Structures are given as structure tokens and as C-alpha cells.
Z-matrix of the N, CA and C atoms (Angstrom, degrees):
N
C 1 1.370
C 2 1.503 1 112.22
N 3 1.434 2 119.49 1 126.38
C 4 1.428 3 121.48 2 -175.41
C 5 1.463 4 114.60 3 -73.47
N 6 1.446 5 119.14 4 136.62
C 7 1.350 6 119.44 5 176.72
C 8 1.498 7 111.58 6 -78.98
N 9 1.283 8 124.41 7 132.75
C 10 1.387 9 130.08 8 -178.25
C 11 1.618 10 103.76 9 -75.94
N 12 1.405 11 113.12 10 141.88
C 13 1.440 12 121.94 11 176.40
C 14 1.650 13 108.78 12 -71.93
N 15 1.308 14 119.83 13 134.31
C 16 1.446 15 118.80 14 177.71
C 17 1.481 16 110.11 15 -73.99
N 18 1.231 17 115.74 16 143.31
C 19 1.442 18 121.25 17 -178.50
C 20 1.517 19 108.14 18 -96.52
N 21 1.333 20 116.72 19 118.67
C 22 1.513 21 121.78 20 -178.89
C 23 1.513 22 104.86 21 -124.06
N 24 1.406 23 115.43 22 103.92
C 25 1.482 24 117.13 23 -172.93
C 26 1.531 25 111.64 24 -66.89
N 27 1.365 26 116.82 25 -25.32
C 28 1.476 27 118.14 26 174.24
C 29 1.481 28 113.81 27 -69.29
N 30 1.312 29 116.57 28 -34.66
C 31 1.488 30 116.23 29 176.95
C 32 1.539 31 108.26 30 -72.27
N 33 1.235 32 121.91 31 -37.50
C 34 1.462 33 122.29 32 175.87
C 35 1.557 34 109.07 33 -61.18
N 36 1.236 35 119.49 34 -42.68
C 37 1.430 36 128.29 35 178.56
C 38 1.574 37 110.56 36 -62.19
N 39 1.263 38 113.89 37 -48.68
C 40 1.537 39 117.91 38 174.01
C 41 1.495 40 114.37 39 -61.54
N 42 1.361 41 112.88 40 -37.92
C 43 1.503 42 114.77 41 179.13
C 44 1.483 43 111.04 42 -61.20
N 45 1.329 44 112.77 43 -45.16
C 46 1.520 45 120.86 44 -179.00
C 47 1.630 46 108.54 45 -63.33
N 48 1.296 47 117.51 46 -44.15
C 49 1.410 48 123.50 47 -174.00
C 50 1.618 49 106.45 48 -64.99
N 51 1.197 50 115.90 49 -43.16
C 52 1.517 51 120.41 50 -169.91
C 53 1.639 52 108.74 51 -99.02
N 54 1.306 53 116.28 52 7.40
C 55 1.478 54 114.67 53 179.55
C 56 1.548 55 104.62 54 -73.85
N 57 1.299 56 112.95 55 135.17
C 58 1.503 57 118.48 56 179.61
C 59 1.420 58 113.31 57 87.78
N 60 1.271 59 121.41 58 -5.76
C 61 1.477 60 120.70 59 178.84
C 62 1.521 61 109.70 60 -72.99
N 63 1.358 62 113.82 61 123.61
C 64 1.398 63 121.22 62 -176.39
C 65 1.681 64 118.09 63 -117.49
N 66 1.268 65 109.21 64 -11.05
C 67 1.486 66 114.22 65 -176.40
C 68 1.576 67 107.14 66 -127.25
N 69 1.364 68 110.80 67 155.67
C 70 1.436 69 116.82 68 170.82
C 71 1.489 70 113.86 69 -55.19
N 72 1.304 71 119.38 70 -44.88
C 73 1.418 72 130.73 71 179.67
C 74 1.406 73 110.30 72 -60.41
N 75 1.301 74 123.58 73 -37.41
C 76 1.420 75 124.44 74 175.68
C 77 1.531 76 111.51 75 -66.47
N 78 1.455 77 109.56 76 -46.96
C 79 1.571 78 115.11 77 177.75
C 80 1.500 79 108.41 78 -57.09
N 81 1.366 80 119.56 79 -48.21
C 82 1.470 81 122.48 80 -171.92
C 83 1.519 82 109.66 81 -65.68
N 84 1.280 83 121.08 82 -30.83
C 85 1.386 84 125.55 83 175.52
C 86 1.413 85 116.30 84 -63.52
N 87 1.442 86 116.87 85 -51.22
C 88 1.390 87 124.09 86 175.62
C 89 1.486 88 114.42 87 -64.93
N 90 1.314 89 114.45 88 -36.95
C 91 1.526 90 120.48 89 -178.10
C 92 1.522 91 106.63 90 -71.51
N 93 1.317 92 121.04 91 -47.00
C 94 1.397 93 127.50 92 174.09
C 95 1.551 94 114.49 93 -48.99
N 96 1.371 95 113.08 94 -47.98
C 97 1.454 96 117.95 95 178.49
C 98 1.603 97 111.40 96 -66.11
N 99 1.250 98 120.05 97 -37.44
C 100 1.515 99 123.06 98 177.75
C 101 1.547 100 105.82 99 -69.27
N 102 1.224 101 120.07 100 -39.32
C 103 1.509 102 121.00 101 177.78
C 104 1.453 103 114.12 102 -58.35
N 105 1.359 104 111.88 103 -50.64
C 106 1.456 105 124.31 104 178.82
C 107 1.477 106 112.64 105 -53.60
N 108 1.382 107 110.60 106 -54.33
C 109 1.606 108 115.58 107 177.20
C 110 1.419 109 114.46 108 -61.97
N 111 1.429 110 117.67 109 -38.84
C 112 1.482 111 117.15 110 174.66
C 113 1.464 112 115.16 111 -64.97
N 114 1.321 113 122.48 112 -48.70
C 115 1.398 114 125.42 113 176.46
C 116 1.556 115 113.53 114 -59.34
N 117 1.329 116 119.73 115 -40.19
C 118 1.487 117 122.71 116 179.15
C 119 1.538 118 110.18 117 -68.27
N 120 1.242 119 116.21 118 -38.97
C 121 1.437 120 122.98 119 173.09
C 122 1.569 121 114.89 120 -58.20
N 123 1.310 122 112.83 121 -44.32
C 124 1.555 123 118.96 122 179.02
C 125 1.501 124 107.27 123 -65.95
N 126 1.480 125 116.63 124 -44.45
C 127 1.397 126 117.86 125 -179.75
C 128 1.446 127 113.71 126 -63.80
N 129 1.241 128 121.38 127 -33.50
C 130 1.453 129 123.98 128 -178.76
C 131 1.528 130 110.15 129 -71.33
N 132 1.443 131 115.58 130 -35.83
C 133 1.439 132 119.05 131 176.93
C 134 1.523 133 109.66 132 -72.39
N 135 1.295 134 120.53 133 -32.17
C 136 1.383 135 120.70 134 171.90
C 137 1.509 136 116.26 135 -62.56
N 138 1.350 137 112.76 136 -41.44
C 139 1.498 138 119.63 137 171.64
C 140 1.505 139 111.82 138 -58.40
N 141 1.277 140 116.65 139 -49.19
C 142 1.524 141 122.02 140 177.76
C 143 1.543 142 109.35 141 -53.76
N 144 1.289 143 118.76 142 -43.83
C 145 1.424 144 121.50 143 -175.71
C 146 1.543 145 106.28 144 -74.41
N 147 1.237 146 127.74 145 -37.14
C 148 1.416 147 134.83 146 178.70
C 149 1.571 148 107.41 147 -63.04
N 150 1.290 149 117.78 148 -47.23
C 151 1.455 150 119.86 149 -179.24
C 152 1.633 151 114.77 150 -78.81
N 153 1.314 152 108.34 151 -22.76
C 154 1.445 153 110.77 152 -177.91
C 155 1.559 154 115.79 153 79.12
N 156 1.317 155 115.34 154 15.27
C 157 1.435 156 117.39 155 175.63
C 158 1.522 157 113.06 156 -159.16
N 159 1.237 158 121.94 157 159.08
C 160 1.428 159 128.33 158 -174.70
C 161 1.608 160 103.24 159 -75.84
N 162 1.329 161 110.99 160 172.16
C 163 1.481 162 120.16 161 -178.38
C 164 1.574 163 104.42 162 -63.52
N 165 1.309 164 120.04 163 138.60
C 166 1.406 165 127.05 164 -175.97
C 167 1.517 166 116.78 165 65.03
N 168 1.336 167 118.42 166 8.77
C 169 1.453 168 124.02 167 175.16
C 170 1.502 169 115.91 168 -80.89
N 171 1.148 170 123.19 169 162.11
C 172 1.548 171 129.22 170 -179.35
C 173 1.409 172 108.60 171 -73.51
N 174 1.243 173 119.95 172 140.80
C 175 1.533 174 125.46 173 -175.77
C 176 1.478 175 106.88 174 -105.95
N 177 1.317 176 123.03 175 136.95
C 178 1.448 177 131.64 176 173.17
C 179 1.462 178 115.42 177 -77.64
N 180 1.356 179 116.58 178 -27.82
C 181 1.352 180 125.23 179 -170.94
C 182 1.638 181 114.50 180 -115.95
N 183 1.372 182 112.89 181 3.19
C 184 1.420 183 114.13 182 -179.06
C 185 1.501 184 118.24 183 82.28
N 186 1.361 185 115.97 184 4.57
C 187 1.389 186 120.73 185 -175.31
C 188 1.494 187 108.60 186 -101.45
N 189 1.340 188 118.23 187 132.40
C 190 1.482 189 120.35 188 -177.60
C 191 1.541 190 109.02 189 -134.10
N 192 1.348 191 119.86 190 167.12
C 193 1.412 192 122.60 191 172.98
C 194 1.556 193 110.41 192 -61.06
N 195 1.393 194 116.02 193 148.91
C 196 1.398 195 118.25 194 -178.05
C 197 1.550 196 109.93 195 -139.94
N 198 1.346 197 112.26 196 53.48
C 199 1.458 198 117.30 197 -179.78
C 200 1.555 199 117.57 198 76.63
N 201 1.317 200 114.33 199 -157.11
C 202 1.310 201 117.58 200 -177.95
C 203 1.471 202 112.79 201 -135.77
N 204 1.413 203 121.08 202 153.70
C 205 1.455 204 122.42 203 169.01
C 206 1.611 205 106.80 204 -115.49
N 207 1.337 206 109.94 205 154.10
C 208 1.499 207 116.22 206 -175.98
C 209 1.579 208 109.80 207 -92.59
N 210 1.239 209 115.27 208 138.98
C 211 1.416 210 120.83 209 172.10
C 212 1.552 211 112.47 210 -148.23
N 213 1.276 212 110.01 211 136.27
C 214 1.502 213 117.05 212 -178.98
C 215 1.490 214 112.88 213 -103.22
N 216 1.321 215 120.23 214 123.21
C 217 1.476 216 121.57 215 -175.61
C 218 1.589 217 106.25 216 -116.63
N 219 1.312 218 113.84 217 158.19
C 220 1.536 219 120.08 218 -177.54
C 221 1.423 220 105.50 219 -108.65
N 222 1.354 221 117.48 220 129.26
C 223 1.364 222 124.56 221 171.20
C 224 1.570 223 110.22 222 -126.49
N 225 1.303 224 114.78 223 -173.85
C 226 1.478 225 121.08 224 -174.98
C 227 1.541 226 112.05 225 -69.94
N 228 1.382 227 114.82 226 -13.38
C 229 1.517 228 122.18 227 177.50
C 230 1.448 229 111.29 228 -101.65
N 231 1.254 230 121.13 229 -3.37
C 232 1.530 231 123.12 230 179.55
C 233 1.519 232 104.44 231 120.72
N 234 1.398 233 114.19 232 -165.46
C 235 1.380 234 125.49 233 -175.14
C 236 1.593 235 107.95 234 -80.75
N 237 1.414 236 110.66 235 144.08
C 238 1.463 237 117.91 236 -178.45
C 239 1.588 238 103.61 237 -133.85
N 240 1.318 239 110.13 238 119.22
C 241 1.540 240 114.95 239 173.48
C 242 1.354 241 114.81 240 -83.53
N 243 1.375 242 121.30 241 122.31
C 244 1.445 243 125.38 242 -174.46
C 245 1.505 244 113.44 243 -114.98
N 246 1.267 245 123.98 244 148.58
C 247 1.462 246 130.76 245 172.36
C 248 1.577 247 103.86 246 -95.45
N 249 1.287 248 113.94 247 110.12
C 250 1.526 249 117.32 248 176.53
C 251 1.485 250 107.79 249 -95.16
N 252 1.350 251 115.60 250 128.26
C 253 1.539 252 119.00 251 176.99
C 254 1.418 253 113.09 252 -65.07
N 255 1.360 254 119.73 253 144.36
C 256 1.421 255 121.71 254 176.88
C 257 1.582 256 107.12 255 -122.70
N 258 1.310 257 117.81 256 155.37
C 259 1.479 258 123.91 257 172.08
C 260 1.481 259 109.66 258 -113.75
N 261 1.377 260 111.20 259 157.38
C 262 1.516 261 115.84 260 178.45
C 263 1.517 262 116.27 261 -55.03
N 264 1.340 263 114.33 262 -39.58
C 265 1.453 264 116.57 263 -172.69
C 266 1.614 265 111.33 264 -87.48
N 267 1.271 266 114.14 265 -3.14
C 268 1.519 267 119.44 266 178.49
C 269 1.506 268 110.68 267 61.27
N 270 1.320 269 113.90 268 35.75
C 271 1.423 270 112.13 269 172.23
C 272 1.508 271 122.56 270 -108.66
N 273 1.292 272 113.99 271 12.46
C 274 1.357 273 127.02 272 -176.45
C 275 1.603 274 107.21 273 -80.15
N 276 1.298 275 115.32 274 119.68
C 277 1.487 276 118.03 275 -179.11
C 278 1.571 277 103.94 276 -125.08
N 279 1.357 278 114.06 277 99.88
C 280 1.481 279 123.28 278 -179.35
C 281 1.533 280 111.06 279 -52.91
N 282 1.259 281 122.84 280 136.48
C 283 1.492 282 124.20 281 178.51
C 284 1.551 283 112.11 282 -93.59
N 285 1.330 284 110.91 283 -48.30
C 286 1.382 285 120.94 284 -177.37
C 287 1.613 286 117.08 285 -60.29
N 288 1.302 287 114.42 286 -41.96
C 289 1.472 288 123.80 287 175.52
C 290 1.512 289 98.64 288 -134.68
N 291 1.502 290 114.83 289 91.91
C 292 1.495 291 120.38 290 -175.82
C 293 1.571 292 108.01 291 -68.80
N 294 1.348 293 116.19 292 163.05
C 295 1.339 294 122.39 293 178.00
C 296 1.526 295 106.20 294 -61.90
N 297 1.216 296 117.82 295 150.70
C 298 1.430 297 133.02 296 179.26
C 299 1.462 298 115.63 297 63.77
N 300 1.362 299 118.32 298 -0.82
C 301 1.498 300 122.85 299 178.48
C 302 1.567 301 105.31 300 -82.63
N 303 1.290 302 115.36 301 134.26
C 304 1.467 303 122.37 302 -170.79
C 305 1.569 304 104.82 303 -120.65
N 306 1.358 305 121.54 304 -21.07
C 307 1.431 306 119.91 305 179.92
C 308 1.544 307 111.44 306 -104.79
N 309 1.276 308 119.33 307 139.18
C 310 1.442 309 120.86 308 -171.62
C 311 1.672 310 112.14 309 -125.05
N 312 1.335 311 113.55 310 25.18
C 313 1.441 312 115.34 311 -177.88
C 314 1.460 313 117.46 312 -55.60
N 315 1.359 314 121.81 313 -43.09
C 316 1.442 315 126.80 314 -176.52
C 317 1.625 316 104.65 315 -75.96
N 318 1.255 317 120.88 316 -32.92
C 319 1.448 318 120.11 317 -179.44
C 320 1.490 319 104.36 318 -72.02
N 321 1.264 320 129.86 319 -38.17
C 322 1.413 321 131.71 320 -174.19
C 323 1.612 322 102.77 321 -62.65
N 324 1.382 323 116.89 322 -43.89
C 325 1.444 324 115.16 323 -179.55
C 326 1.444 325 111.43 324 -64.64
N 327 1.305 326 120.26 325 -36.97
C 328 1.436 327 118.55 326 177.57
C 329 1.416 328 115.77 327 -64.48
N 330 1.392 329 116.40 328 -45.50
C 331 1.514 330 116.82 329 174.93
C 332 1.405 331 113.75 330 -62.92
N 333 1.225 332 119.64 331 -43.33
C 334 1.469 333 121.61 332 176.29
C 335 1.569 334 116.20 333 -54.26
N 336 1.355 335 108.57 334 -45.42
C 337 1.562 336 118.71 335 179.74
C 338 1.632 337 106.36 336 -64.33
N 339 1.309 338 118.35 337 -40.19
C 340 1.423 339 117.32 338 -177.22
C 341 1.598 340 111.55 339 -74.32
N 342 1.325 341 115.02 340 -37.41
C 343 1.501 342 116.06 341 174.69
C 344 1.498 343 107.09 342 -68.40
N 345 1.309 344 123.38 343 -39.90
C 346 1.474 345 122.57 344 -178.63
C 347 1.522 346 113.60 345 -62.48
N 348 1.316 347 115.73 346 -28.62
C 349 1.536 348 122.20 347 171.38
C 350 1.468 349 114.78 348 -71.90
N 351 1.208 350 114.25 349 -5.97
C 352 1.509 351 118.89 350 -179.28
C 353 1.648 352 113.27 351 84.57
N 354 1.331 353 114.83 352 23.56
C 355 1.403 354 115.41 353 -179.47
C 356 1.500 355 105.66 354 -90.03
N 357 1.334 356 116.87 355 145.48
C 358 1.447 357 130.41 356 179.96
C 359 1.496 358 104.87 357 -86.05
N 360 1.430 359 114.89 358 -177.50
C 361 1.476 360 113.74 359 173.92
C 362 1.438 361 117.43 360 -73.97
N 363 1.360 362 117.92 361 -26.73
C 364 1.527 363 116.69 362 179.16
C 365 1.573 364 105.05 363 -72.18
N 366 1.350 365 120.96 364 -34.84
C 367 1.499 366 117.88 365 -179.27
C 368 1.589 367 104.77 366 -69.53
N 369 1.308 368 123.38 367 -36.05
C 370 1.393 369 119.46 368 176.71
C 371 1.558 370 109.68 369 -66.96
N 372 1.101 371 125.11 370 -38.19
C 373 1.498 372 129.19 371 -178.61
C 374 1.597 373 99.94 372 -61.38
N 375 1.282 374 119.15 373 -50.66
C 376 1.445 375 122.46 374 -174.31
C 377 1.583 376 109.55 375 -60.09
N 378 1.360 377 116.87 376 -37.85
C 379 1.450 378 119.55 377 176.99
C 380 1.506 379 114.38 378 -69.07
N 381 1.225 380 112.94 379 -33.66
C 382 1.580 381 121.21 380 -177.96
C 383 1.472 382 107.43 381 -72.58
N 384 1.273 383 118.16 382 -53.48
C 385 1.512 384 120.86 383 -168.79
C 386 1.496 385 114.53 384 -88.21
């Protein structure tokens, strides 16, 4: 009996993303974009958890989102410019990329591991929050 090939949607997506990549610079550019999107998604999920409501939801304590601040972090693939969410009361303390932290080596390992296991962004948010 023939063994069926396991379907991994993340592997299929990765194959599509990296199809045609010929240089290290092209790989780094795509990987950097994925890392940026992953980190910003986690930060937004942390903010949602901190405020206790989704974007445009009603607040129980009068605290709402208040835009973003820019932060550049260093990783194994180079610098990544992130948009860090802010709240009006300035009480948000990100856990995944803490304030004043500029190196994300360990964070990269976690995100890569989660993507490698086939988790999507929503699954990653569920793991963090």
C-alpha cells in the first residue's frame, strides 16, 4: 500500500514564496518581510489582550489604541523596522519584543519554529496570548 503524502499548507506557501529565488539577497528580503509581518501580528495580538477588546471595540477602562511607534531591531538577517502599537494610557508593555530590546535572535527562533510546524498567524497569536 502506497503511503499518502502529508499536506502541509505552510510548506506549499513557502514553496510558492521562494520559487524563483536565486540569490541570498532575494531570500533575505522575503524572509525579512515574513519576519516583520509575523512580529507585528504578534504585537497587535498582545495589544488586543492588553486592552481586553478587539480593534474598534468598546473599552471598559477608557484605554484605546493610539497609533504606532517605529522601532528597528537587529536579527540574523539584518535590521527589521517594526511598527509597535501604542495605547493612550501608555501602559502597554510588549512581551514578545520588549521595550528597549534591539536584538531578536531568540524571537526569530520561536517564529521560525512555529511556521515550520505549519502554524499560521492566528495559531501563533493563540500561542502567545
